[in-house]
C-alpha positions as a printed NumPy array, in Angstrom:
array([[  1.661,   6.285, -14.055],
       [  0.871,  10.042, -14.276],
       [  0.505,  10.607, -10.343],
       [  3.431,  11.403,  -7.982],
       [  2.729,  11.379,  -4.154],
       [  3.834,  14.307,  -2.015],
       [  5.773,  14.289,   1.334],
       [  5.693,  10.99 ,   3.083],
       [  2.753,   9.58 ,   1.019],
       [  2.907,   6.223,  -0.617],
       [  0.912,   4.639,  -3.263],
       [  0.061,   0.911,  -2.795],
       [ -1.659,  -1.597,  -5.16 ],
       [ -3.483,  -4.516,  -3.111],
       [ -2.248,  -8.007,  -3.841],
       [ -5.336, -10.28 ,  -3.908],
       [ -5.465, -13.038,  -1.322],
       [ -5.874, -16.808,  -2.23 ],
       [ -9.374, -17.903,  -3.222],
       [ -8.936, -21.342,  -1.353],
       [ -8.252, -22.179,   1.923],
       [ -5.502, -24.776,   2.976],
       [ -8.306, -27.447,   2.949],
       [ -9.322, -26.709,  -0.58 ],
       [-12.574, -24.813,   0.397],
       [-13.216, -21.9  ,  -2.168],
       [-14.005, -18.571,  -0.497],
       [-16.863, -16.645,  -2.241],
       [-16.143, -12.848,  -3.19 ],
       [-18.81 , -11.848,  -0.606],
       [-16.998, -13.481,   2.402],
       [-13.508, -12.351,   1.553],
       [-11.948,  -9.515,   3.512],
       [ -9.903,  -6.856,   1.767],
       [ -6.198,  -7.919,   1.549],
       [ -3.87 ,  -6.11 ,   3.839],
       [ -0.928,  -6.789,   1.704],
       [  0.325,  -4.716,  -1.303],
       [  2.991,  -3.745,  -3.469],
       [  4.314,  -0.007,  -3.292],
       [  3.856,   1.479,  -6.671],
       [  5.26 ,   5.109,  -6.019],
       [  6.612,   6.946,  -3.107],
       [  6.987,  10.664,  -2.269],
       [ 10.301,  12.439,  -1.524],
       [  9.975,  12.252,   2.175],
       [  8.717,  14.334,   4.965],
       [ 10.466,  17.367,   6.441],
       [ 11.955,  17.256,   9.875],
       [ 11.931,  20.299,  12.254],
       [ 15.141,  21.722,  10.807],
       [ 13.582,  21.535,   7.2  ],
       [ 15.685,  18.756,   5.737],
       [ 13.859,  16.093,   3.925],
       [ 13.809,  12.608,   5.652],
       [ 13.821,   9.862,   3.064],
       [ 11.339,   7.128,   3.166],
       [ 12.276,   3.531,   4.181],
       [  9.989,   1.997,   1.502],
       [ 10.553,   2.031,  -2.384],
       [  8.655,   1.147,  -5.377],
       [  8.444,  -2.678,  -5.806],
       [  8.374,  -3.465,  -2.059],
       [  5.624,  -5.9  ,  -0.561],
       [  4.126,  -4.254,   2.477],
       [  1.721,  -4.957,   5.025],
       [ -0.877,  -2.203,   6.223],
       [ -3.783,  -1.888,   8.406],
       [ -7.324,  -3.013,   7.362],
       [ -8.722,   0.563,   7.338],
       [ -5.537,   2.465,   6.105],
       [ -5.262,   4.666,   3.253],
       [ -7.521,   6.308,   0.745],
       [ -8.748,   4.303,  -2.184],
       [ -8.398,   6.034,  -5.541],
       [ -8.717,   4.868,  -9.273],
       [ -5.758,   6.061, -11.263],
       [ -5.321,   4.944, -14.975],
       [ -7.968,   2.232, -14.464],
       [ -6.396,   0.845, -11.44 ],
       [ -7.564,   0.566,  -7.865],
       [ -4.872,   2.001,  -5.592],
       [ -4.388,   3.163,  -2.121],
       [ -2.686,   6.296,  -1.012],
       [ -1.419,   6.288,   2.548],
       [  1.243,   7.667,   4.799],
       [  4.277,   5.758,   5.446],
       [  3.463,   5.512,   9.029],
       [  0.321,   3.399,   8.211],
       [  2.614,   0.674,   6.827],
       [  3.353,  -1.897,   9.377],
       [  6.393,  -3.389,   7.57 ],
       [  8.101,  -4.876,   4.477],
       [  7.515,  -8.592,   3.55 ],
       [ 10.881,  -9.997,   2.775]])
């Protein structure tokens, strides 16, 4: 990828949800909600604190994360639909 996020920004690729419910009902595309889980593609170097030192981010490329429904800015880079968000928009890492 030819994109490097700055400061405390993170690039995330959405992970598509299952198309069937537990009971076997197939969910049509029009009824699906946007997934709130994704994989971190790239991270910035970190934000600067009050003393000017860079504080490293807690997430790294390859982590599976949960984020808010309306978090981030949707962009298209190298033919992929990605989200760019601040690390604070990420709720947690899925282990």
